[in-house]
N, C-alpha and C positions, 0 to 999 in steps of 0.2 A: 503492499500500500504506500510505503515513504517513497520508492522508486516511481511511482505515479506521479506523485505530488513535486516531483523535481522535473517533471515536462509539462507541467501545468504553465509555467513562465513561457516557454519554447510556444507552445501553442498559442499564447494571447498575442506574443511578439508576431508569431506568423499570421495570425489573424489579422493583426493590426496592418502589415507590410502589404497583404493581399486582397484585402475586404476592405477597409478603412481610409488608409492613406490615399489610395487613387483618387478616392472623392473630393478629399481636400487640398490634393496637389493638382486638380485640373486648373490649366489655365499658366504651368508653368514655360510651356513649348510657346516663343513667342512669334513663330510661322510655321506656315504649311508648305510642302512640297517644293516647288520652283521659286519661290519668294524670298527662301532663303538665302542668307548672307554670312561672311565671317561675324558681321556685327551682331547677328542672332544668336552665334553661338556663344558670344560675350556675354549678351543679355540672357541666355538660358543658362549659363554657370551663375551668374549672378541671381537669378531667379530660384535655382534650387539651393543655393548657400543661404540666401535670407529665408527660404521655406524651413529649412531644417533648423537655423538657428532662431528665428523668430515665431516660427508656428510650432515646432516639436521640443526645442530644448528650453524654451521658457517656460511653459507650461509644466514639463517634466522636472524640473529644476523647483518650481513652487510647491509640486506635490511632493517632491523629496524633502524639503525645508518642513511641510506640514508633518510629515513622515516621522523626521528626525525630532520636530517638537513634540509630537505626542509621546513619542517614545521616552524623551525628557522627562514629560510631565507626569507620565503614566510609570514612571520606573518604581515608585513607591518606595525611595530610599534605599534601591538597590544600585548599588555603585557599578555593576556590570552594565545593568541596562541604561544607565546614564551615558556610560561611555559609548555604547553602543549609539545612541542618539547621536551624541556628540562627534560621533565617527561619520555619520550619515551625514550632517551639517559640513564638517571639512572635506568630504569627498565631493559633495555637491559644489561648495564653493569651488573647490579645484576643476571639476570637470567643466563649471560654466566659466571661469578663465580662460582653459585652454582651448572651448570653441570658440569664445569672443575672439580669442587670440588667430584664431584661424581664420576666421571670418576676416578680420582687420588686412589678414597676409593675402589671402585669397583675393579681396576687392582692392587690395592696392595693386597687386599683378595685372588683374583688368584692366584697372586704373591706366598703368603703365604701358601695358602692351595695346591696349585698344585706342590710344592716340593716335596710332599708326593706319588703324582701320578705319574705311570710309562709310560713312554714315554712320560714325560713332558719338553720339551725345550724351553727356555727362551732366546731368541736373544737379544730383550730389554725388558723392564718392562711393555711394554705395547702391546707388540707384542707376543702372546702365539703361537707356533707352535707344533706339535705332531710328534713324529719319525715313 
């Protein structure tokens, strides 16, 4: 029975990837067929990174902070449970910093390499648009 419970998170992740995520990810591809150009590729990369960072990471980070806080509050004087809650907090902060750092790096690269692509318009450094 314990082995079955180990596979439940895998099933949930699989369900999210194949059933729920495509519904939220609609509109990521900026072009269709023959109207695609190099600028569209940069816009697609920017859309995917922004989707992962803003629409997936931030809600999961909030949920992780909530779980860590509940673990700390509900520890009932147990030092081990309190440490687990604190570890969830620290791990969440580290994860968010890594993901935000990658967001800065990817979008800086897009901005740098995109300046030589025809039709590339940069409204904000994180928001790529094509003419």
